C-alpha positions in Angstrom: -37.9 38.8 45.1 -41.3 37.7 46.4 -42.3 35.4 43.5 -39.1 33.3 43.5 -39.2 33.0 47.3 -42.7 31.7 47.2 -41.8 29.2 44.5 -38.8 28.0 46.5 -40.9 27.4 49.6 -43.5 25.5 47.5 -40.8 23.4 45.9 -39.1 22.4 49.1 -42.3 21.7 51.1 -44.2 19.5 48.7 -42.5 18.2 45.5 -39.3 16.5 46.7 -39.6 13.1 45.0 -39.5 12.1 41.4 -42.9 10.6 41.5 -44.3 13.8 42.8 -42.6 15.7 40.0 -44.1 13.4 37.3 -47.5 13.5 38.9 -47.4 17.3 39.1 -46.3 17.6 35.5 -49.0 15.3 34.2 -51.6 17.2 36.3 -50.5 20.5 34.9 -50.6 19.3 31.3 -54.1 17.7 31.8 -55.3 20.9 33.4 -54.0 22.9 30.4 -55.7 20.6 27.9 -59.0 20.9 29.9 -58.7 24.7 29.9 -58.2 24.7 26.1 -61.2 22.5 25.5 -63.4 24.6 27.9 -62.3 27.9 26.3 -63.1 26.5 22.8 -66.5 25.3 23.8 -67.3 28.5 25.8 -66.4 30.6 22.8 -69.0 29.2 20.5 -72.0 30.9 22.1 -70.0 34.0 22.7 -69.2 34.2 18.9 -73.0 34.1 18.1 -73.7 36.9 20.6 -70.6 39.1 20.3 -68.0 39.8 17.7 -66.0 36.7 16.4 -62.7 38.5 16.5 -63.3 39.9 20.0 -64.2 36.4 21.3 -61.1 34.9 19.7 -58.9 37.6 21.3 -60.4 36.8 24.7 -59.9 33.0 24.1 -56.3 33.6 23.1 -55.7 35.8 26.2 -57.2 33.2 28.6 -55.2 30.3 27.1 -52.0 32.5 27.2 -52.5 33.2 30.9 -53.0 29.6 31.7 -49.9 28.6 29.7 -47.9 31.1 31.8 -49.3 29.5 35.0 -48.5 26.0 33.7 -44.9 27.1 32.9 -44.5 28.5 36.4 -45.9 25.3 37.9 -43.4 23.2 35.9 -40.5 25.3 37.0 -41.5 24.5 40.6 -42.0 20.8 39.9 -38.6 20.4 38.2 -36.6 22.7 40.5 -35.6 25.4 38.1 -36.7 28.2 40.5 -33.1 29.8 40.6 -33.2 30.3 36.9 -36.6 32.0 37.2 -35.2 34.2 39.9 -32.4 35.3 37.6 -34.9 36.2 34.9 -37.1 38.1 37.3 -34.1 40.0 38.7 -33.0 40.9 35.1 -36.5 42.2 34.3 -36.8 44.3 37.4 -37.5 48.0 36.5 -37.9 51.2 38.4 -41.1 53.0 38.9 -40.7 55.5 36.0 -39.9 52.7 33.6 -42.8 50.7 34.8 -45.1 53.7 34.3 -43.8 54.0 30.8 -44.5 50.3 30.1 -48.0 50.6 31.5 -48.7 53.7 29.4 -47.4 51.9 26.2 -49.5 48.9 27.1 -52.5 51.2 27.4 -51.7 52.8 24.0 -51.6 49.3 22.4 -54.9 48.3 24.0 -56.6 51.6 22.9 -55.2 51.1 19.3 -56.6 47.6 19.2 -60.0 48.7 20.4 -60.0 51.6 17.9 -59.2 49.3 15.0 -62.0 47.0 16.1 -64.4 50.0 16.2 -63.4 51.2 12.8 -63.6 47.8 11.2 -67.1 47.3 12.7 -68.2 50.7 11.2 -66.8 49.6 7.8 -68.7 46.3 8.0 -71.9 48.2 8.9 -71.5 50.6 6.0 -70.9 47.6 3.6 -73.7 45.3 4.9 -76.5 47.5 6.2 -76.2 50.6 4.1 -74.5 49.3 1.0 -72.4 52.5 0.7 -69.2 50.7 -0.2 -68.3 47.5 -2.0 -66.4 44.5 -0.7 -63.2 45.7 -2.4 -63.5 49.1 -0.8 -64.2 47.6 2.6 -61.1 45.4 2.3 -58.9 48.3 1.3 -60.4 50.4 4.1 -59.5 47.7 6.6 -55.9 47.8 5.6 -55.7 51.6 5.6 -57.3 51.9 9.0 -55.2 49.2 10.5 -52.0 50.7 9.2 -53.0 54.3 10.1 -54.0 53.4 13.7 -50.9 51.2 14.2 -48.6 54.0 12.8 -50.1 56.5 15.3 -49.7 54.0 18.2 -46.0 53.4 17.3 -45.3 57.2 17.2 -47.0 57.7 20.5 -45.1 54.8 22.1 -41.8 56.2 20.8 -42.7 59.6 22.2 -43.5 58.1 25.6 -40.2 56.3 25.6 -38.4 59.6 25.0 -37.3 59.2 21.4 -37.2 62.5 19.5 -39.6 62.2 16.6 -37.9 65.0 14.6 -34.8 62.8 14.1 -37.0 59.9 13.2 -38.8 61.9 10.6 -35.6 63.0 9.0 -34.4 59.4 8.9 -37.7 58.3 7.5 -37.5 60.9 4.8 -34.2 59.7 3.6 -35.3 56.1 3.9 -38.5 56.9 2.0 -36.5 58.5 -0.9 -34.3 55.4 -1.1 -37.2 53.1 -1.0 -39.2 55.2 -3.5 -36.3 55.0 -6.0 -35.9 51.2 -5.5 -39.6 50.3 -5.5 -41.2 52.9 -7.7 -43.2 50.3 -9.6 -44.6 48.9 -6.5 -45.5 52.4 -5.2 -47.1 53.1 -8.5 -49.2 50.0 -8.2 -50.2 51.0 -4.7 -51.2 54.5 -5.9 -53.1 53.0 -8.7 -54.9 50.7 -6.2 -56.2 53.8 -4.4 -57.3 55.3 -7.8 -59.3 52.1 -8.5 -60.7 52.2 -5.0 -62.3 55.6 -5.5 -63.0 55.6 -9.2 -64.7 52.1 -9.1 -64.4 51.2 -12.8 -65.3 47.6 -12.0 -66.3 45.3 -9.2 -65.5 41.8 -8.1 -67.3 39.4 -10.5 -67.3 41.8 -13.5 -66.1 40.7 -16.9 -63.2 42.9 -18.0 -60.6 43.1 -20.8 -57.2 44.7 -20.2 -54.6 44.6 -23.0 -54.5 40.9 -24.1 -56.1 39.6 -20.9 -59.8 39.0 -20.5 -61.7 37.3 -17.7 -63.7 37.6 -14.5 -62.4 39.8 -11.7 -61.7 37.5 -8.7 -60.0 39.9 -6.2 -58.7 43.5 -6.1 -55.9 44.4 -3.7 -53.8 47.5 -3.2 -51.1 46.2 -5.5 -52.7 43.7 -8.0 -56.0 42.8 -9.6 -56.6 39.0 -10.0 -58.8 37.8 -12.9 -59.7 34.3 -14.0 -59.5 33.9 -17.8 -61.9 31.6 -19.7 -59.0 29.1 -19.9 -59.2 28.8 -16.1 -55.9 30.7 -15.7 -55.5 33.0 -12.8 -53.7 36.2 -13.9 -52.4 38.9 -11.6 -52.3 42.3 -13.3 -50.5 45.2 -11.6 -52.9 48.1 -10.8 -50.7 50.6 -12.6 -51.1 48.6 -15.8 -54.9 48.7 -15.4 -55.0 52.5 -15.0 -52.5 53.1 -17.9 -54.1 50.7 -20.4 -57.5 50.9 -22.0 -60.0 49.0 -19.8 -63.2 47.5 -21.2 -65.9 46.5 -18.6 -68.2 44.1 -20.5 -70.5 43.8 -17.5 -71.1 47.5 -16.8 -74.4 48.0 -18.8 -75.8 44.5 -17.9 -76.1 43.8 -21.6 -73.7 43.1 -24.5 -74.0 43.2 -28.2 -72.9 40.0 -30.1 -72.0 40.1 -33.8 -71.9 37.2 -36.2 -70.8 37.6 -39.8 -72.3 35.6 -42.7 -71.1 35.4 -46.3 -74.1 35.7 -48.7 -73.8 34.7 -52.4 -74.0 37.5 -54.9 -76.9 35.9 -56.7 -79.1 35.9 -53.5 -81.9 38.3 -52.9 -80.5 40.5 -50.2 -83.9 41.8 -48.9 -85.1 38.3 -48.5 -82.0 37.2 -46.6 -82.0 40.3 -44.3 -85.6 39.7 -43.4 -85.0 36.0 -42.8 -82.0 36.7 -40.5 -83.9 39.2 -38.4 -87.0 37.0 -38.2 -84.8 34.0 -37.1 -83.1 36.1 -34.4 -86.5 37.4 -33.2 -87.8 33.9 -32.6 -84.9 32.9 -30.4 -85.0 33.1 -26.6 -81.4 34.3 -26.0 -81.3 37.7 -27.6 -83.0 40.7 -26.0 -86.1 42.1 -27.6 -85.0 45.7 -26.9 -82.8 46.7 -28.6 -84.2 44.6 -31.4 -81.9 42.2 -33.4 -80.5 43.7 -36.6 -79.2 42.4 -39.9 -76.7 44.8 -41.5 -75.0 44.5 -44.9 -71.4 45.4 -44.2 -69.2 45.1 -47.3 -68.4 43.5 -50.7 -66.0 40.6 -50.2 -64.1 38.7 -52.8 -66.6 35.9 -53.0 -69.7 37.2 -51.1 -71.5 40.0 -49.6 -70.9 40.2 -45.8 -74.0 40.3 -43.7 -73.6 40.9 -39.9 -76.2 39.6 -37.5 -76.3 41.8 -34.4 -78.2 41.0 -31.2 -77.9 41.8 -27.4 -77.8 39.4 -24.4 -78.7 40.2 -20.8 -76.3 39.7 -17.8 -73.3 39.0 -20.2 -70.9 36.3 -19.4 -68.6 34.3 -21.6 -70.8 31.2 -21.5 -74.0 33.1 -22.3 -72.4 34.8 -25.2 -71.0 31.6 -26.8 -74.3 29.7 -26.1 -76.2 32.5 -27.8 -73.8 32.5 -30.8 -74.0 28.8 -31.1 -77.8 28.8 -31.0 -77.9 31.6 -33.6 -75.6 29.8 -36.0 -77.7 26.6 -35.7 -80.9 28.5 -36.3 -79.6 30.4 -39.3 -78.2 27.2 -40.9 -81.6 25.5 -40.5 -83.4 28.6 -41.9 -81.1 28.9 -44.9 -81.5 25.2 -45.7 -85.3 25.5 -45.5 -85.4 28.5 -47.8 -82.7 27.1 -50.2 -80.3 30.0 -49.5 -76.7 29.1 -50.1 -73.9 30.5 -47.9 -71.0 31.7 -50.1 -67.7 30.0 -50.2 -64.4 31.2 -51.8 -64.6 30.9 -55.7 -62.1 31.7 -58.4 -63.0 32.4 -62.0 -60.4 31.8 -64.7 -60.4 33.8 -67.9 -58.0 34.1 -70.8 -57.5 36.7 -73.5 -55.6 36.9 -76.8 -52.4 38.7 -76.5 -51.6 41.3 -79.2 -48.1 41.2 -80.9 -45.9 44.1 -82.0 -47.0 46.6 -84.7 -44.5 47.3 -87.4 -42.0 45.6 -89.7 -41.0 43.1 -87.1 -44.6 42.1 -86.1 -44.3 38.5 -87.4 -41.2 37.8 -85.5 -42.6 39.2 -82.2 -46.2 38.0 -82.4 -47.6 35.4 -80.0 -50.5 33.1 -80.4 -53.2 32.8 -77.5 -52.1 29.2 -77.0 -49.2 27.1 -78.2 -48.7 23.4 -78.4 -45.2 23.5 -77.1 -43.4 23.4 -80.5 -42.5 20.6 -82.8 
């Protein structure tokens, strides 16, 4: 072959001593390091002008080419050209096979460029037009990449002469087996697409699913990650989210907060209701529209239950608890100022005289209200 013959001549003519071999190796490694540094620095202005991923791909390609050149040079320096010749002879292909390989390479390059074009279009839709959310763009990335890569694989197999009909039959059988073995995962993936198009929540929303409640941190095809208010990260399968009742507490940009207060039965209810509504109206946290309300809910064992209702904007756990704390402090101060007591559990003891039997045996069966315990 031409390449091994050229390497043999270069090896015999110039690099015959150990010193020359060491010098050639050091020069090759230094040159490789210099190329890496140069490519890294040259990529910084290119990233600002062009796409970051495209620039990184060009950098990787340039470094890969120089690594190949360095390896070839080291084979010359350390006299392993015969081994290179054996490898080249083993890789020798005919024209038809070479044409197939070139065509498959072209398919791979076209698929990569098509993926880049689709991803750029998705970024443009998300950033410039705001047509899709971050979650939808992330899912669209994966779907586009998998779809284009799948088409490229099928085209490559067809170019190589593999019958796709047999492949489809085998894929059908394999799909049935995988579907039975991983039906829960497939269900989660399907539910992920349902969440993608229905959009019941977005990243950053406050949601409650079953016994879990927290802020949505990420949504993937399989799972939804939320951060609870105990700083726990919980992964909930998407099929559980679509099958369980879902509460999005951030959907309306406002949330009603309720606080119950026990009012003594001897208190003037109209006065207490007016005082509670006035106190809530003077606070900064609740919304003015809808206006705060004080509602009498029920008769309890030791009190009448009054519920203070108010709304907060941009609800979050911290805002809700801060508003509740401020309301309780304000109501306590207002009740103390107006000498209104908050009820606490009370028990009243009462006794009655028991009536004995009526008839001839009344004396023997009669009981007194209280006894002294006998003689």
